[in-house]
mmCIF file of the N, C-alpha and C atoms, coordinates in Angstrom:
data_MODEL
# 
_entry.id   MODEL 
# 
loop_
_atom_site.group_PDB 
_atom_site.id 
_atom_site.type_symbol 
_atom_site.label_atom_id 
_atom_site.label_alt_id 
_atom_site.label_comp_id 
_atom_site.label_asym_id 
_atom_site.label_entity_id 
_atom_site.label_seq_id 
_atom_site.pdbx_PDB_ins_code 
_atom_site.Cartn_x 
_atom_site.Cartn_y 
_atom_site.Cartn_z 
_atom_site.occupancy 
_atom_site.B_iso_or_equiv 
_atom_site.pdbx_formal_charge 
_atom_site.auth_seq_id 
_atom_site.auth_comp_id 
_atom_site.auth_asym_id 
_atom_site.auth_atom_id 
_atom_site.pdbx_PDB_model_num 
ATOM 1   N N  . MET A 1 1  ? 0.785   -1.188 0.009   1.00 0.00 ? 1  MET A N  1 
ATOM 2   C CA . MET A 1 1  ? -0.042  0.005  -0.030  1.00 0.00 ? 1  MET A CA 1 
ATOM 3   C C  . MET A 1 1  ? 0.875   1.317  -0.058  1.00 0.00 ? 1  MET A C  1 
ATOM 4   N N  . GLY A 1 2  ? 0.414   2.344  -0.746  1.00 0.00 ? 2  GLY A N  1 
ATOM 5   C CA . GLY A 1 2  ? 1.175   3.520  -0.784  1.00 0.00 ? 2  GLY A CA 1 
ATOM 6   C C  . GLY A 1 2  ? 1.256   4.385  0.561   1.00 0.00 ? 2  GLY A C  1 
ATOM 7   N N  . GLY A 1 3  ? 1.623   5.564  0.402   1.00 0.00 ? 3  GLY A N  1 
ATOM 8   C CA . GLY A 1 3  ? 1.685   6.530  1.538   1.00 0.00 ? 3  GLY A CA 1 
ATOM 9   C C  . GLY A 1 3  ? 0.327   6.983  1.889   1.00 0.00 ? 3  GLY A C  1 
ATOM 10  N N  . GLN A 1 4  ? 0.247   8.087  2.697   1.00 0.00 ? 4  GLN A N  1 
ATOM 11  C CA . GLN A 1 4  ? -0.888  8.596  3.225   1.00 0.00 ? 4  GLN A CA 1 
ATOM 12  C C  . GLN A 1 4  ? -0.983  10.148 2.939   1.00 0.00 ? 4  GLN A C  1 
ATOM 13  N N  . PRO A 1 5  ? -1.399  10.479 1.683   1.00 0.00 ? 5  PRO A N  1 
ATOM 14  C CA . PRO A 1 5  ? -1.147  11.835 1.335   1.00 0.00 ? 5  PRO A CA 1 
ATOM 15  C C  . PRO A 1 5  ? -2.224  12.779 2.059   1.00 0.00 ? 5  PRO A C  1 
ATOM 16  N N  . LEU A 1 6  ? -3.390  12.261 2.383   1.00 0.00 ? 6  LEU A N  1 
ATOM 17  C CA . LEU A 1 6  ? -4.360  13.243 3.126   1.00 0.00 ? 6  LEU A CA 1 
ATOM 18  C C  . LEU A 1 6  ? -3.938  13.475 4.652   1.00 0.00 ? 6  LEU A C  1 
ATOM 19  N N  . PRO A 1 7  ? -3.591  12.493 5.379   1.00 0.00 ? 7  PRO A N  1 
ATOM 20  C CA . PRO A 1 7  ? -2.953  12.747 6.635   1.00 0.00 ? 7  PRO A CA 1 
ATOM 21  C C  . PRO A 1 7  ? -1.672  13.670 6.679   1.00 0.00 ? 7  PRO A C  1 
ATOM 22  N N  . ALA A 1 8  ? -0.838  13.414 5.572   1.00 0.00 ? 8  ALA A N  1 
ATOM 23  C CA . ALA A 1 8  ? 0.326   14.352 5.425   1.00 0.00 ? 8  ALA A CA 1 
ATOM 24  C C  . ALA A 1 8  ? -0.136  15.828 5.132   1.00 0.00 ? 8  ALA A C  1 
ATOM 25  N N  . GLN A 1 9  ? -1.054  15.881 4.223   1.00 0.00 ? 9  GLN A N  1 
ATOM 26  C CA . GLN A 1 9  ? -1.575  17.221 3.894   1.00 0.00 ? 9  GLN A CA 1 
ATOM 27  C C  . GLN A 1 9  ? -2.081  17.882 5.108   1.00 0.00 ? 9  GLN A C  1 
ATOM 28  N N  . TYR A 1 10 ? -2.885  17.143 6.027   1.00 0.00 ? 10 TYR A N  1 
ATOM 29  C CA . TYR A 1 10 ? -3.338  17.713 7.158   1.00 0.00 ? 10 TYR A CA 1 
ATOM 30  C C  . TYR A 1 10 ? -2.270  18.257 8.190   1.00 0.00 ? 10 TYR A C  1 
ATOM 31  N N  . ARG A 1 11 ? -1.276  17.277 8.354   1.00 0.00 ? 11 ARG A N  1 
ATOM 32  C CA . ARG A 1 11 ? -0.148  17.681 9.218   1.00 0.00 ? 11 ARG A CA 1 
ATOM 33  C C  . ARG A 1 11 ? 0.516   19.049 8.665   1.00 0.00 ? 11 ARG A C  1 
ATOM 34  N N  . ARG A 1 12 ? 0.879   18.889 7.441   1.00 0.00 ? 12 ARG A N  1 
ATOM 35  C CA . ARG A 1 12 ? 1.516   20.055 6.716   1.00 0.00 ? 12 ARG A CA 1 
ATOM 36  C C  . ARG A 1 12 ? 0.894   21.292 6.870   1.00 0.00 ? 12 ARG A C  1 
ATOM 37  N N  . LEU A 1 13 ? -0.532  21.250 6.685   1.00 0.00 ? 13 LEU A N  1 
ATOM 38  C CA . LEU A 1 13 ? -1.256  22.628 6.747   1.00 0.00 ? 13 LEU A CA 1 
ATOM 39  C C  . LEU A 1 13 ? -1.662  22.898 8.220   1.00 0.00 ? 13 LEU A C  1 
ATOM 40  N N  . ALA A 1 14 ? -1.808  22.061 9.137   1.00 0.00 ? 14 ALA A N  1 
ATOM 41  C CA . ALA A 1 14 ? -2.166  22.295 10.564  1.00 0.00 ? 14 ALA A CA 1 
ATOM 42  C C  . ALA A 1 14 ? -1.074  23.109 11.131  1.00 0.00 ? 14 ALA A C  1 
ATOM 43  N N  . GLY A 1 15 ? 0.108   22.922 10.803  1.00 0.00 ? 15 GLY A N  1 
ATOM 44  C CA . GLY A 1 15 ? 1.305   23.640 11.446  1.00 0.00 ? 15 GLY A CA 1 
ATOM 45  C C  . GLY A 1 15 ? 1.284   25.034 10.974  1.00 0.00 ? 15 GLY A C  1 
ATOM 46  N N  . ARG A 1 16 ? 0.874   25.188 9.710   1.00 0.00 ? 16 ARG A N  1 
ATOM 47  C CA . ARG A 1 16 ? 0.993   26.552 9.161   1.00 0.00 ? 16 ARG A CA 1 
ATOM 48  C C  . ARG A 1 16 ? -0.337  27.417 9.359   1.00 0.00 ? 16 ARG A C  1 
ATOM 49  N N  . ARG A 1 17 ? -1.481  26.744 9.083   1.00 0.00 ? 17 ARG A N  1 
ATOM 50  C CA . ARG A 1 17 ? -2.777  27.428 9.024   1.00 0.00 ? 17 ARG A CA 1 
ATOM 51  C C  . ARG A 1 17 ? -3.681  27.205 10.282  1.00 0.00 ? 17 ARG A C  1 
ATOM 52  N N  . GLY A 1 18 ? -3.393  26.174 11.041  1.00 0.00 ? 18 GLY A N  1 
ATOM 53  C CA . GLY A 1 18 ? -4.250  25.907 12.058  1.00 0.00 ? 18 GLY A CA 1 
ATOM 54  C C  . GLY A 1 18 ? -5.046  24.557 11.794  1.00 0.00 ? 18 GLY A C  1 
ATOM 55  N N  . LYS A 1 19 ? -5.632  23.994 12.814  1.00 0.00 ? 19 LYS A N  1 
ATOM 56  C CA . LYS A 1 19 ? -6.204  22.619 12.770  1.00 0.00 ? 19 LYS A CA 1 
ATOM 57  C C  . LYS A 1 19 ? -7.561  22.710 11.886  1.00 0.00 ? 19 LYS A C  1 
ATOM 58  N N  . LYS A 1 20 ? -8.389  23.791 12.215  1.00 0.00 ? 20 LYS A N  1 
ATOM 59  C CA . LYS A 1 20 ? -9.692  23.876 11.679  1.00 0.00 ? 20 LYS A CA 1 
ATOM 60  C C  . LYS A 1 20 ? -9.541  24.278 10.012  1.00 0.00 ? 20 LYS A C  1 
ATOM 61  N N  . ARG A 1 21 ? -8.701  25.108 9.791   1.00 0.00 ? 21 ARG A N  1 
ATOM 62  C CA . ARG A 1 21 ? -8.483  25.274 8.230   1.00 0.00 ? 21 ARG A CA 1 
ATOM 63  C C  . ARG A 1 21 ? -7.859  23.998 7.533   1.00 0.00 ? 21 ARG A C  1 
ATOM 64  N N  . ALA A 1 22 ? -6.945  23.345 8.302   1.00 0.00 ? 22 ALA A N  1 
ATOM 65  C CA . ALA A 1 22 ? -6.432  22.114 7.711   1.00 0.00 ? 22 ALA A CA 1 
ATOM 66  C C  . ALA A 1 22 ? -7.519  21.028 7.493   1.00 0.00 ? 22 ALA A C  1 
ATOM 67  N N  . ILE A 1 23 ? -8.406  20.853 8.321   1.00 0.00 ? 23 ILE A N  1 
ATOM 68  C CA . ILE A 1 23 ? -9.529  19.966 8.176   1.00 0.00 ? 23 ILE A CA 1 
ATOM 69  C C  . ILE A 1 23 ? -10.430 20.304 6.912   1.00 0.00 ? 23 ILE A C  1 
ATOM 70  N N  . VAL A 1 24 ? -10.733 21.663 6.781   1.00 0.00 ? 24 VAL A N  1 
ATOM 71  C CA . VAL A 1 24 ? -11.539 22.054 5.635   1.00 0.00 ? 24 VAL A CA 1 
ATOM 72  C C  . VAL A 1 24 ? -10.737 21.923 4.431   1.00 0.00 ? 24 VAL A C  1 
ATOM 73  N N  . ALA A 1 25 ? -9.505  22.098 4.261   1.00 0.00 ? 25 ALA A N  1 
ATOM 74  C CA . ALA A 1 25 ? -8.723  21.900 3.185   1.00 0.00 ? 25 ALA A CA 1 
ATOM 75  C C  . ALA A 1 25 ? -8.642  20.560 2.740   1.00 0.00 ? 25 ALA A C  1 
ATOM 76  N N  . VAL A 1 26 ? -8.479  19.427 3.687   1.00 0.00 ? 26 VAL A N  1 
ATOM 77  C CA . VAL A 1 26 ? -8.412  18.137 3.427   1.00 0.00 ? 26 VAL A CA 1 
ATOM 78  C C  . VAL A 1 26 ? -9.805  17.662 2.899   1.00 0.00 ? 26 VAL A C  1 
ATOM 79  N N  . GLY A 1 27 ? -10.842 18.267 3.523   1.00 0.00 ? 27 GLY A N  1 
ATOM 80  C CA . GLY A 1 27 ? -12.247 17.819 2.995   1.00 0.00 ? 27 GLY A CA 1 
ATOM 81  C C  . GLY A 1 27 ? -12.437 18.439 1.655   1.00 0.00 ? 27 GLY A C  1 
ATOM 82  N N  . HIS A 1 28 ? -11.902 19.554 1.289   1.00 0.00 ? 28 HIS A N  1 
ATOM 83  C CA . HIS A 1 28 ? -12.013 20.013 -0.094  1.00 0.00 ? 28 HIS A CA 1 
ATOM 84  C C  . HIS A 1 28 ? -11.270 19.086 -1.076  1.00 0.00 ? 28 HIS A C  1 
ATOM 85  N N  . THR A 1 29 ? -10.152 18.695 -0.638  1.00 0.00 ? 29 THR A N  1 
ATOM 86  C CA . THR A 1 29 ? -9.288  17.698 -1.480  1.00 0.00 ? 29 THR A CA 1 
ATOM 87  C C  . THR A 1 29 ? -10.131 16.515 -1.768  1.00 0.00 ? 29 THR A C  1 
ATOM 88  N N  . MET A 1 30 ? -10.718 15.986 -0.743  1.00 0.00 ? 30 MET A N  1 
ATOM 89  C CA . MET A 1 30 ? -11.423 14.745 -0.836  1.00 0.00 ? 30 MET A CA 1 
ATOM 90  C C  . MET A 1 30 ? -12.705 14.945 -1.811  1.00 0.00 ? 30 MET A C  1 
ATOM 91  N N  . LEU A 1 31 ? -13.354 15.988 -1.683  1.00 0.00 ? 31 LEU A N  1 
ATOM 92  C CA . LEU A 1 31 ? -14.510 16.214 -2.538  1.00 0.00 ? 31 LEU A CA 1 
ATOM 93  C C  . LEU A 1 31 ? -13.966 16.424 -3.993  1.00 0.00 ? 31 LEU A C  1 
ATOM 94  N N  . VAL A 1 32 ? -12.905 17.148 -4.261  1.00 0.00 ? 32 VAL A N  1 
ATOM 95  C CA . VAL A 1 32 ? -12.387 17.285 -5.590  1.00 0.00 ? 32 VAL A CA 1 
ATOM 96  C C  . VAL A 1 32 ? -12.000 15.845 -6.159  1.00 0.00 ? 32 VAL A C  1 
ATOM 97  N N  . MET A 1 33 ? -11.321 14.944 -5.327  1.00 0.00 ? 33 MET A N  1 
ATOM 98  C CA . MET A 1 33 ? -10.975 13.603 -5.793  1.00 0.00 ? 33 MET A CA 1 
ATOM 99  C C  . MET A 1 33 ? -12.193 12.799 -6.113  1.00 0.00 ? 33 MET A C  1 
ATOM 100 N N  . MET A 1 34 ? -13.272 12.960 -5.376  1.00 0.00 ? 34 MET A N  1 
ATOM 101 C CA . MET A 1 34 ? -14.535 12.153 -5.538  1.00 0.00 ? 34 MET A CA 1 
ATOM 102 C C  . MET A 1 34 ? -15.223 12.703 -6.811  1.00 0.00 ? 34 MET A C  1 
ATOM 103 N N  . TYR A 1 35 ? -15.208 14.079 -7.016  1.00 0.00 ? 35 TYR A N  1 
ATOM 104 C CA . TYR A 1 35 ? -15.750 14.569 -8.242  1.00 0.00 ? 35 TYR A CA 1 
ATOM 105 C C  . TYR A 1 35 ? -15.073 14.131 -9.513  1.00 0.00 ? 35 TYR A C  1 
ATOM 106 N N  . HIS A 1 36 ? -13.814 13.936 -9.471  1.00 0.00 ? 36 HIS A N  1 
ATOM 107 C CA . HIS A 1 36 ? -12.983 13.525 -10.652 1.00 0.00 ? 36 HIS A CA 1 
ATOM 108 C C  . HIS A 1 36 ? -13.298 12.069 -10.786 1.00 0.00 ? 36 HIS A C  1 
ATOM 109 N N  . MET A 1 37 ? -13.322 11.281 -9.843  1.00 0.00 ? 37 MET A N  1 
ATOM 110 C CA . MET A 1 37 ? -13.669 9.805  -9.877  1.00 0.00 ? 37 MET A CA 1 
ATOM 111 C C  . MET A 1 37 ? -14.984 9.539  -10.546 1.00 0.00 ? 37 MET A C  1 
ATOM 112 N N  . LEU A 1 38 ? -16.038 10.310 -10.162 1.00 0.00 ? 38 LEU A N  1 
ATOM 113 C CA . LEU A 1 38 ? -17.374 10.160 -10.574 1.00 0.00 ? 38 LEU A CA 1 
ATOM 114 C C  . LEU A 1 38 ? -17.424 10.640 -12.002 1.00 0.00 ? 38 LEU A C  1 
ATOM 115 N N  . ARG A 1 39 ? -16.824 11.730 -12.332 1.00 0.00 ? 39 ARG A N  1 
ATOM 116 C CA . ARG A 1 39 ? -16.984 12.374 -13.599 1.00 0.00 ? 39 ARG A CA 1 
ATOM 117 C C  . ARG A 1 39 ? -16.233 11.458 -14.659 1.00 0.00 ? 39 ARG A C  1 
ATOM 118 N N  . ASP A 1 40 ? -15.059 10.921 -14.284 1.00 0.00 ? 40 ASP A N  1 
ATOM 119 C CA . ASP A 1 40 ? -14.296 10.172 -15.310 1.00 0.00 ? 40 ASP A CA 1 
ATOM 120 C C  . ASP A 1 40 ? -14.535 8.748  -15.213 1.00 0.00 ? 40 ASP A C  1 
ATOM 121 N N  . GLY A 1 41 ? -15.373 8.227  -14.157 1.00 0.00 ? 41 GLY A N  1 
ATOM 122 C CA . GLY A 1 41 ? -15.698 6.782  -14.059 1.00 0.00 ? 41 GLY A CA 1 
ATOM 123 C C  . GLY A 1 41 ? -14.472 5.864  -13.729 1.00 0.00 ? 41 GLY A C  1 
ATOM 124 N N  . VAL A 1 42 ? -13.606 6.433  -12.797 1.00 0.00 ? 42 VAL A N  1 
ATOM 125 C CA . VAL A 1 42 ? -12.400 5.619  -12.544 1.00 0.00 ? 42 VAL A CA 1 
ATOM 126 C C  . VAL A 1 42 ? -12.325 5.408  -11.035 1.00 0.00 ? 42 VAL A C  1 
ATOM 127 N N  . ASP A 1 43 ? -11.580 4.416  -10.729 1.00 0.00 ? 43 ASP A N  1 
ATOM 128 C CA . ASP A 1 43 ? -11.281 4.086  -9.225  1.00 0.00 ? 43 ASP A CA 1 
ATOM 129 C C  . ASP A 1 43 ? -10.201 4.886  -8.723  1.00 0.00 ? 43 ASP A C  1 
ATOM 130 N N  . TYR A 1 44 ? -10.308 5.079  -7.430  1.00 0.00 ? 44 TYR A N  1 
ATOM 131 C CA . TYR A 1 44 ? -9.186  5.897  -6.693  1.00 0.00 ? 44 TYR A CA 1 
ATOM 132 C C  . TYR A 1 44 ? -7.728  5.050  -6.791  1.00 0.00 ? 44 TYR A C  1 
ATOM 133 N N  . GLN A 1 45 ? -6.808  5.866  -7.202  1.00 0.00 ? 45 GLN A N  1 
ATOM 134 C CA . GLN A 1 45 ? -5.401  5.302  -7.314  1.00 0.00 ? 45 GLN A CA 1 
ATOM 135 C C  . GLN A 1 45 ? -4.425  6.124  -6.417  1.00 0.00 ? 45 GLN A C  1 
ATOM 136 N N  . GLU A 1 46 ? -3.873  5.370  -5.427  1.00 0.00 ? 46 GLU A N  1 
ATOM 137 C CA . GLU A 1 46 ? -2.999  5.925  -4.600  1.00 0.00 ? 46 GLU A CA 1 
ATOM 138 C C  . GLU A 1 46 ? -1.584  6.239  -5.427  1.00 0.00 ? 46 GLU A C  1 
ATOM 139 N N  . LEU A 1 47 ? -1.250  7.518  -5.305  1.00 0.00 ? 47 LEU A N  1 
ATOM 140 C CA . LEU A 1 47 ? -0.008  7.924  -6.111  1.00 0.00 ? 47 LEU A CA 1 
ATOM 141 C C  . LEU A 1 47 ? 1.201   7.806  -5.401  1.00 0.00 ? 47 LEU A C  1 
ATOM 142 N N  . GLY A 1 48 ? 1.142   7.642  -4.038  1.00 0.00 ? 48 GLY A N  1 
ATOM 143 C CA . GLY A 1 48 ? 2.247   7.380  -3.213  1.00 0.00 ? 48 GLY A CA 1 
ATOM 144 C C  . GLY A 1 48 ? 2.508   8.561  -2.397  1.00 0.00 ? 48 GLY A C  1 
ATOM 145 N N  . HIS A 1 49 ? 3.256   8.437  -1.187  1.00 0.00 ? 49 HIS A N  1 
ATOM 146 C CA . HIS A 1 49 ? 3.402   9.566  -0.220  1.00 0.00 ? 49 HIS A CA 1 
ATOM 147 C C  . HIS A 1 49 ? 4.383   10.639 -0.756  1.00 0.00 ? 49 HIS A C  1 
ATOM 148 N N  . ASN A 1 50 ? 5.224   10.268 -1.727  1.00 0.00 ? 50 ASN A N  1 
ATOM 149 C CA . ASN A 1 50 ? 6.186   11.083 -2.265  1.00 0.00 ? 50 ASN A CA 1 
ATOM 150 C C  . ASN A 1 50 ? 5.927   11.546 -3.736  1.00 0.00 ? 50 ASN A C  1 
ATOM 151 N N  . TYR A 1 51 ? 4.779   11.447 -4.238  1.00 0.00 ? 51 TYR A N  1 
ATOM 152 C CA . TYR A 1 51 ? 4.391   11.784 -5.598  1.00 0.00 ? 51 TYR A CA 1 
ATOM 153 C C  . TYR A 1 51 ? 4.829   13.176 -5.920  1.00 0.00 ? 51 TYR A C  1 
ATOM 154 N N  . LEU A 1 52 ? 4.334   14.190 -5.039  1.00 0.00 ? 52 LEU A N  1 
ATOM 155 C CA . LEU A 1 52 ? 4.610   15.586 -5.317  1.00 0.00 ? 52 LEU A CA 1 
ATOM 156 C C  . LEU A 1 52 ? 6.059   15.953 -5.234  1.00 0.00 ? 52 LEU A C  1 
ATOM 157 N N  . ASP A 1 53 ? 6.740   15.302 -4.249  1.00 0.00 ? 53 ASP A N  1 
ATOM 158 C CA . ASP A 1 53 ? 8.205   15.472 -4.139  1.00 0.00 ? 53 ASP A CA 1 
ATOM 159 C C  . ASP A 1 53 ? 8.886   15.160 -5.357  1.00 0.00 ? 53 ASP A C  1 
ATOM 160 N N  . LYS A 1 54 ? 8.529   14.039 -5.963  1.00 0.00 ? 54 LYS A N  1 
ATOM 161 C CA . LYS A 1 54 ? 9.243   13.622 -7.217  1.00 0.00 ? 54 LYS A CA 1 
ATOM 162 C C  . LYS A 1 54 ? 8.871   14.585 -8.344  1.00 0.00 ? 54 LYS A C  1 
ATOM 163 N N  . LEU A 1 55 ? 7.610   15.119 -8.306  1.00 0.00 ? 55 LEU A N  1 
ATOM 164 C CA . LEU A 1 55 ? 7.055   15.943 -9.352  1.00 0.00 ? 55 LEU A CA 1 
ATOM 165 C C  . LEU A 1 55 ? 7.836   17.155 -9.363  1.00 0.00 ? 55 LEU A C  1 
ATOM 166 N N  . GLN A 1 56 ? 8.041   17.880 -8.141  1.00 0.00 ? 56 GLN A N  1 
ATOM 167 C CA . GLN A 1 56 ? 8.669   19.136 -8.073  1.00 0.00 ? 56 GLN A CA 1 
ATOM 168 C C  . GLN A 1 56 ? 9.842   19.125 -7.060  1.00 0.00 ? 56 GLN A C  1 
ATOM 169 N N  . PRO A 1 57 ? 10.946  18.475 -7.364  1.00 0.00 ? 57 PRO A N  1 
ATOM 170 C CA . PRO A 1 57 ? 12.077  18.299 -6.415  1.00 0.00 ? 57 PRO A CA 1 
ATOM 171 C C  . PRO A 1 57 ? 12.673  19.659 -6.046  1.00 0.00 ? 57 PRO A C  1 
ATOM 172 N N  . GLN A 1 58 ? 12.699  20.576 -7.000  1.00 0.00 ? 58 GLN A N  1 
ATOM 173 C CA . GLN A 1 58 ? 13.272  21.947 -6.572  1.00 0.00 ? 58 GLN A CA 1 
ATOM 174 C C  . GLN A 1 58 ? 12.462  22.644 -5.495  1.00 0.00 ? 58 GLN A C  1 
ATOM 175 N N  . ARG A 1 59 ? 11.254  22.492 -5.603  1.00 0.00 ? 59 ARG A N  1 
ATOM 176 C CA . ARG A 1 59 ? 10.157  23.134 -4.558  1.00 0.00 ? 59 ARG A CA 1 
ATOM 177 C C  . ARG A 1 59 ? 10.601  22.438 -3.301  1.00 0.00 ? 59 ARG A C  1 
ATOM 178 N N  . LEU A 1 60 ? 10.616  21.142 -3.144  1.00 0.00 ? 60 LEU A N  1 
ATOM 179 C CA . LEU A 1 60 ? 10.936  20.456 -1.927  1.00 0.00 ? 60 LEU A CA 1 
ATOM 180 C C  . LEU A 1 60 ? 12.265  20.931 -1.384  1.00 0.00 ? 60 LEU A C  1 
ATOM 181 N N  . THR A 1 61 ? 13.254  21.107 -2.177  1.00 0.00 ? 61 THR A N  1 
ATOM 182 C CA . THR A 1 61 ? 14.620  21.571 -1.643  1.00 0.00 ? 61 THR A CA 1 
ATOM 183 C C  . THR A 1 61 ? 14.513  22.849 -1.049  1.00 0.00 ? 61 THR A C  1 
ATOM 184 N N  . ARG A 1 62 ? 13.834  23.801 -1.777  1.00 0.00 ? 62 ARG A N  1 
ATOM 185 C CA . ARG A 1 62 ? 13.688  25.257 -1.248  1.00 0.00 ? 62 ARG A CA 1 
ATOM 186 C C  . ARG A 1 62 ? 12.939  25.174 0.011   1.00 0.00 ? 62 ARG A C  1 
ATOM 187 N N  . TYR A 1 63 ? 11.899  24.397 0.088   1.00 0.00 ? 63 TYR A N  1 
ATOM 188 C CA . TYR A 1 63 ? 11.119  24.290 1.490   1.00 0.00 ? 63 TYR A CA 1 
ATOM 189 C C  . TYR A 1 63 ? 12.083  23.645 2.551   1.00 0.00 ? 63 TYR A C  1 
ATOM 190 N N  . LEU A 1 64 ? 12.801  22.644 2.289   1.00 0.00 ? 64 LEU A N  1 
ATOM 191 C CA . LEU A 1 64 ? 13.602  22.154 3.346   1.00 0.00 ? 64 LEU A CA 1 
ATOM 192 C C  . LEU A 1 64 ? 14.792  22.990 3.742   1.00 0.00 ? 64 LEU A C  1 
ATOM 193 N N  . VAL A 1 65 ? 15.350  23.754 2.858   1.00 0.00 ? 65 VAL A N  1 
ATOM 194 C CA . VAL A 1 65 ? 16.350  24.671 3.152   1.00 0.00 ? 65 VAL A CA 1 
ATOM 195 C C  . VAL A 1 65 ? 15.810  25.792 4.095   1.00 0.00 ? 65 VAL A C  1 
ATOM 196 N N  . LYS A 1 66 ? 14.648  26.393 3.758   1.00 0.00 ? 66 LYS A N  1 
ATOM 197 C CA . LYS A 1 66 ? 13.944  27.300 4.455   1.00 0.00 ? 66 LYS A CA 1 
ATOM 198 C C  . LYS A 1 66 ? 13.765  26.836 5.911   1.00 0.00 ? 66 LYS A C  1 
ATOM 199 N N  . ARG A 1 67 ? 13.243  25.605 6.030   1.00 0.00 ? 67 ARG A N  1 
ATOM 200 C CA . ARG A 1 67 ? 12.999  24.972 7.356   1.00 0.00 ? 67 ARG A CA 1 
ATOM 201 C C  . ARG A 1 67 ? 14.268  24.875 8.132   1.00 0.00 ? 67 ARG A C  1 
ATOM 202 N N  . LEU A 1 68 ? 15.310  24.375 7.702   1.00 0.00 ? 68 LEU A N  1 
ATOM 203 C CA . LEU A 1 68 ? 16.568  24.246 8.293   1.00 0.00 ? 68 LEU A CA 1 
ATOM 204 C C  . LEU A 1 68 ? 17.047  25.686 8.710   1.00 0.00 ? 68 LEU A C  1 
ATOM 205 N N  . GLU A 1 69 ? 16.958  26.695 7.767   1.00 0.00 ? 69 GLU A N  1 
ATOM 206 C CA . GLU A 1 69 ? 17.461  28.007 8.204   1.00 0.00 ? 69 GLU A CA 1 
ATOM 207 C C  . GLU A 1 69 ? 16.475  28.622 9.327   1.00 0.00 ? 69 GLU A C  1 
ATOM 208 N N  . SER A 1 70 ? 15.297  28.316 9.286   1.00 0.00 ? 70 SER A N  1 
ATOM 209 C CA . SER A 1 70 ? 14.319  28.759 10.354  1.00 0.00 ? 70 SER A CA 1 
ATOM 210 C C  . SER A 1 70 ? 14.700  28.100 11.788  1.00 0.00 ? 70 SER A C  1 
ATOM 211 N N  . LEU A 1 71 ? 15.457  26.998 11.660  1.00 0.00 ? 71 LEU A N  1 
ATOM 212 C CA . LEU A 1 71 ? 15.825  26.351 12.988  1.00 0.00 ? 71 LEU A CA 1 
ATOM 213 C C  . LEU A 1 71 ? 17.228  26.797 13.357  1.00 0.00 ? 71 LEU A C  1 
ATOM 214 N N  . GLY A 1 72 ? 17.775  27.734 12.628  1.00 0.00 ? 72 GLY A N  1 
ATOM 215 C CA . GLY A 1 72 ? 19.222  28.217 13.011  1.00 0.00 ? 72 GLY A CA 1 
ATOM 216 C C  . GLY A 1 72 ? 20.228  27.522 12.387  1.00 0.00 ? 72 GLY A C  1 
ATOM 217 N N  . HIS A 1 73 ? 20.159  26.983 11.260  1.00 0.00 ? 73 HIS A N  1 
ATOM 218 C CA . HIS A 1 73 ? 21.206  26.129 10.540  1.00 0.00 ? 73 HIS A CA 1 
ATOM 219 C C  . HIS A 1 73 ? 21.617  26.882 9.293   1.00 0.00 ? 73 HIS A C  1 
ATOM 220 N N  . GLN A 1 74 ? 22.952  26.874 8.933   1.00 0.00 ? 74 GLN A N  1 
ATOM 221 C CA . GLN A 1 74 ? 23.346  27.453 7.813   1.00 0.00 ? 74 GLN A CA 1 
ATOM 222 C C  . GLN A 1 74 ? 23.411  26.312 6.870   1.00 0.00 ? 74 GLN A C  1 
ATOM 223 N N  . VAL A 1 75 ? 22.789  26.433 5.665   1.00 0.00 ? 75 VAL A N  1 
ATOM 224 C CA . VAL A 1 75 ? 22.689  25.367 4.642   1.00 0.00 ? 75 VAL A CA 1 
ATOM 225 C C  . VAL A 1 75 ? 23.481  25.739 3.398   1.00 0.00 ? 75 VAL A C  1 
ATOM 226 N N  . THR A 1 76 ? 24.356  24.776 3.153   1.00 0.00 ? 76 THR A N  1 
ATOM 227 C CA . THR A 1 76 ? 25.032  24.919 1.731   1.00 0.00 ? 76 THR A CA 1 
ATOM 228 C C  . THR A 1 76 ? 24.702  23.604 0.871   1.00 0.00 ? 76 THR A C  1 
ATOM 229 N N  . LEU A 1 77 ? 24.384  23.710 -0.238  1.00 0.00 ? 77 LEU A N  1 
ATOM 230 C CA . LEU A 1 77 ? 23.984  22.661 -1.017  1.00 0.00 ? 77 LEU A CA 1 
ATOM 231 C C  . LEU A 1 77 ? 25.129  22.486 -2.145  1.00 0.00 ? 77 LEU A C  1 
ATOM 232 N N  . SER A 1 78 ? 25.426  21.133 -2.324  1.00 0.00 ? 78 SER A N  1 
ATOM 233 C CA . SER A 1 78 ? 26.293  20.807 -3.328  1.00 0.00 ? 78 SER A CA 1 
ATOM 234 C C  . SER A 1 78 ? 25.767  19.628 -4.145  1.00 0.00 ? 78 SER A C  1 
ATOM 235 N N  . PRO A 1 79 ? 26.000  19.585 -5.533  1.00 0.00 ? 79 PRO A N  1 
ATOM 236 C CA . PRO A 1 79 ? 25.376  18.448 -6.178  1.00 0.00 ? 79 PRO A CA 1 
ATOM 237 C C  . PRO A 1 79 ? 26.064  17.097 -5.878  1.00 0.00 ? 79 PRO A C  1 
ATOM 238 N N  . VAL A 1 80 ? 25.343  15.976 -6.000  1.00 0.00 ? 80 VAL A N  1 
ATOM 239 C CA . VAL A 1 80 ? 25.811  14.613 -5.687  1.00 0.00 ? 80 VAL A CA 1 
ATOM 240 C C  . VAL A 1 80 ? 25.981  14.012 -7.023  1.00 0.00 ? 80 VAL A C  1 
ATOM 241 N N  . ASP A 1 81 ? 27.187  13.414 -7.185  1.00 0.00 ? 81 ASP A N  1 
ATOM 242 C CA . ASP A 1 81 ? 27.493  12.579 -8.434  1.00 0.00 ? 81 ASP A CA 1 
ATOM 243 C C  . ASP A 1 81 ? 26.774  11.350 -8.262  1.00 0.00 ? 81 ASP A C  1 
ATOM 244 N N  . ARG A 1 82 ? 25.670  11.167 -9.082  1.00 0.00 ? 82 ARG A N  1 
ATOM 245 C CA . ARG A 1 82 ? 24.859  9.962  -9.034  1.00 0.00 ? 82 ARG A CA 1 
ATOM 246 C C  . ARG A 1 82 ? 25.430  8.744  -9.855  1.00 0.00 ? 82 ARG A C  1 
ATOM 247 N N  . ALA A 1 83 ? 26.499  9.093  -10.621 1.00 0.00 ? 83 ALA A N  1 
ATOM 248 C CA . ALA A 1 83 ? 26.939  8.005  -11.466 1.00 0.00 ? 83 ALA A CA 1 
ATOM 249 C C  . ALA A 1 83 ? 27.842  7.000  -10.650 1.00 0.00 ? 83 ALA A C  1 
ATOM 250 N N  . ALA A 1 84 ? 28.178  7.415  -9.502  1.00 0.00 ? 84 ALA A N  1 
ATOM 251 C CA . ALA A 1 84 ? 29.223  6.640  -8.677  1.00 0.00 ? 84 ALA A CA 1 
ATOM 252 C C  . ALA A 1 84 ? 28.444  5.439  -8.081  1.00 0.00 ? 84 ALA A C  1 
# 
């Protein structure tokens, strides 16, 4: 079984926007998902917990750097040689 994108969305938003707004946002996401499933006549498919991370890796990198800097760390990024 894949990841848990809705609970992850809730945790991510609750920290920034508050619990009540996070609940409404997750509910909205669920309604949009159901609408598309009914409209297109398809079953729900779990994309995995890191689907968005793989889709936009630069965005994740910026977010993680900002988080570390907000915790008082100095961040220096260097590319990794993946051929090795």
